[in-house]
C-alpha positions, 0 to 999 in steps of 0.5 A, a space after each residue: 620169163 614174164 616180169 613180176 607185176 610190180 616190175 611191170 608197174 615200175 617201168 610205166 611212166 605216169 603223165 600228169 597234165 595241167 597249167 599248159 604243161 605235162 610231167 612224168 612220174 613213176 607209179 607210187 609217186 605221192 600226191 604231195 610230191 606232185 603238188 610241191 613240184 607244181 607249187 614251186 614251178 608256178 609259184 602257186 600256194 601249195 594249198 591251192 593245188 588239186 590232183 584230179 583223177 581223170 578218165 572216170 564218170 565223175 573225176 575224183 580229187 586225190 587226197 594228199 596221202 594217196 599215190 599215183 597208180 598205173 593205168 589212170 590219167 591225172 590232171 593238175 588244177 588250181 582250186 581254192 579249197 576251204 582251208 582252216 582259218 584263225 577265229 576268236 570268240 563264240 564263232 570258233 568251230 574246231 572243224 574249220 578253225 585253229 583255236 586254243 582254250 585261253 579263257 580267263 579264270 573260268 572255273 573261279 568265276 563259275 565257283 563264285 557265282 555258284 556260291 551266290 557271289 557278285 562278280 565282274 569280268 572285264 577287259 578291252 574290246 575283242 579280248 574274249 569276254 563274251 566267250 569267257 561268259 559263255 563258258 561260265 554259263 555252261 559250268 553253272 547248274 542254276 538257271 542262267 538268264 543272259 542279258 546282252 544288248 541293253 541300253 539306258 538313257 539318262 532321261 528315263 524315270 525310275 518307272 521306265 528304268 525298272 520296267 525296261 529291266 522287267 521286259 528284258 528279263 521276261 524276253 529272255 526267260 518268259 517261263 520264269 518272269 511273267 509279262 508286266 502291265 505297261 500302265 502300272 508304275 514300277 519301282 525297285 520293289 517290283 524288281 525284287 518281287 520278280 526274284 522273291 522266293 515262293 512255293 512255286 518258285 524256288 529254283 535259283 537264278 544266276 543273272 549275267 549282264 553282258 556289255 554292262 558298261 551300258 548301265 553308265 547310260 542311266 541317270 545317277 539316281 537310277 544307277 544308285 537305286 539299282 545297286 542299292 537294291 542288289 546289295 539289299 538282295 545280297 544281304 537277304 539271299 535266303 528270301 530271293 532266288 537270285 543266286 549270283 550276278 556277273 557283270 561283263 564289260 569293257 574297261 569302263 565297267 570299272 566305273 561301276 565299282 567306284 563311289 562317285 558324286 554325280 551332278 544330276 540336274 539340280 542335286 548332287 547324288 551319291 552313286 553307290 558302287 556295284 557290290 563286287 566280290 570277285 574281279 577277273 580281267 581278260 588278258 591277251 594270248 601268251 607266246 605259248 598259246 600263239 605257238 600252239 596255234 602256229 603248230 596247228 597251222 603248220 600241221 596243215 602244210 606240206 612237210 617241206 613248207 612245215 620245215 621252213 615254218 619258224 614256229 617259236 620265233 614267229 610266235 615271239 614276233 606276233 606277240 611283240 607286234 600285237 602286245 598279245 591282244 587276242 583279236 589282233 593276234 588272230 588277224 595277224 596269224 591269218 595273214 601269216 598263213 595266207 601269205 606264207 610268211 614262214 620266216 620271221 624276216 618275212 614278218 618284219 618285211 611286211 610289218 607296216 602292211 600288217 598294221 595297215 591291214 589289221 586296223 582297217 577292219 571295222 573292229 579295230 579302226 575305232 582305235 585310230 578314230 579315238 586316237 585322232 579325237 584325243 591326239 592332244 592328250 595322247 601325243 605324250 604316249 608317242 614321245 615316250 614308250 609309256 608313263 609310270 603312273 598311279 591308279 588315278 591316272 589310269 582311271 582318267 584314260 579308262 575309255 581309251 583303254 576300253 577302246 584298245 588305244 592304250 593298255 595299262 599293266 601293273 608295274 614291277 617298280 612299286 612304292 609305298 604310295 599305292 600301286 603303280 602302272 605302266 600306261 602305254 599305246 596298246 600294241 607296237 602295230 598301232 604305234 607304228 601305224 600312227 607314226 607312219 600316218 602322222 604329219 610332222 611339220 618342222 618349225 622354221 625353214 630349211 637353209 638352202 635348197 635340197 638336192 635333186 631327188 630324181 636319181 636318189 635321195 641325198 642321204 648324208 644331206 638329210 642326216 645333216 639337216 636332221 642333226 641340226 634340229 636336235 638338242 645335244 644336251 637332251 640327246 646325250 643326257 642320262 635322263 632320256 630313254 633310248 625310245 625317246 631319243 629315237 623318237 626325237 630323231 624320227 620326228 625330225 627326219 620325217 619333217 625334213 624329208 616332207 619339206 625338202 622333198 614334197 613330191 618325192 613320195 618318200 615315207 619314213 617308217 618307225 617299227 616299234 621293237 619291244 623286249 623279248 617277252 613281247 610285253 615290255 613294262 619299262 621304257 628302256 626296254 622299247 626302241 624304234 627301228 627307223 627306216 626311210 623308203 623311196 621307191 626301191 631305195 631304202 635305208 635305216 638308222 641305228 642310234 647309239 650313245 656312250 656305253 653302246 660298244 658292240 656297234 658292228 654287231 648292232 648294224 649287221 643285225 639291222 641289215 640282216 633283218 631289213 636288207 638295207 643300208 644302215 647308218 650307225 649314228 653315235 652320240 659321244 663326247 669323244 668322237 668314235 670312228 669305226 671302220 665298218 666291216 660291211 659295205 652296207 654300213 656307214 658310221 656317223 660320229 656326232 659330237 655336240 657342243 653348246 650351239 654347234 655340232 661336229 660330224 664325221 662319216 666313215 665307210 667300209 673303205 675307210 674314207 672319212 667325210 667331216 662336217 665342222 661347226 654345224 650350227 644347231 637350230 634345236 627345233 621340234 615339230 608340229 604334229 597332225 593326225 588328220 590322216 589317221 583314218 
């Protein structure tokens, strides 16, 4: 009896060639299964593998949903298909980019402008301001004149100032604003006449001024006159076609909202503030928004890889690393997918590389340059996780907030003296990178020669030298936060390592870990995870004080995350000796006296090594940030 057609097809073995190899598959095998096998066997990214159908006039690339068919030849190739990527701002195209609509108060801003109100939209660089302004523009029914790329100079006369604004309006909307005669003098009256309602010009106009911080380049006299003119036009709205004005800019645009006395030449001029009626600020991505982006990325992967994608935990980690900053989130997510960091542990393993990669890009390198320029003022933000301050202090650092160096968030701890803010380094990635690249020199010299590092670093000796430099009263005091305690330890071990082993090429990493929501507001929610790397050797530290009883669990969590030996250093009045349950953990008990300290090392075998009467030197360190960029 003849076999049925499908029985004959099932008996055929399909041969697939490529990568100098050959495989045999049954007909009906999915293309995804073939690509997965090749990907695992040759460690080639799944998305770079193509199955090509041979034996045709024009070879055709198989789709993932297709199956192998009998009687045909197949070839495996490595290709670089154009995959979807993460993007931000006006360049987003849904066909080639993962994206979410995370724009601030678009409906509210559009509604205010349609009522003729004057509004401000601000935020740090790369936070989605221009994208939001474009979205507002699309919602407005009035004629919208969008001005961007303007510049002003303090030595301009008023005629030059008003003439430049006229030229800018004419260039953007020549059908509404006629060209001016260059030889004429221009004043605020000339500007008002452009918007005066006439029988031929009754159409309302909404003006959007992007990069509005450029106005700060004008003289105080011109700026005061400009805002005074806007205020008068606002009061007499029935006489003018100007219906709504939106200023879009970085954090320093808030300087336009405040009254100031400016010393312009020989006279003191009072600058009137912009008459804002609605202020919107661009915020960062939330965990849910990052999760939605990762879900889109996971949908592009083969099912086996998608199952390994820890979407929720990765979203939490990415927000924690970046502080939610939109530009940084996009950079990090693109790196996550391109390098297949499917698990949170993969992300932690490349934490330092992510920071170096992100801040090497032109848009973010500026933050390092600005920190270097203002390092004497900003050192306090490294020594503590942040400052609890009032609005006046925030205004002092407004330029650094605009450049993405610092971030200010309203504090939940308010008092009757006005609003309070937490001012801090803008993102843990930036803080960690600064701590890695800064140079710290110890005050004084190390007593005695350092052990030979050719075999391995003398870890216990390194810890002893670090403890000698600490101030016991400060380390064990209630007034110091956990972050500040860990920073003091980090600064000293980095200085000791650099002096004792100048040629060892060892590095000290400090990973900033924040609270679970990724946007911590209080000092005690932040901590540093300190790690020393020397070639293939690495070891880390966990610092504990009175009240930290679950030390075994703390050590095991650190070891699981970083895969290295962990030293748990306990600072207590009464020595706490715990036998580690893992060989990878060593407990160090430290008891400080007025001028000395007592130390005990204990490993998993119960072996104890004591160091008595360790004389304390209590030195700090000299910081240099010359190597940041």
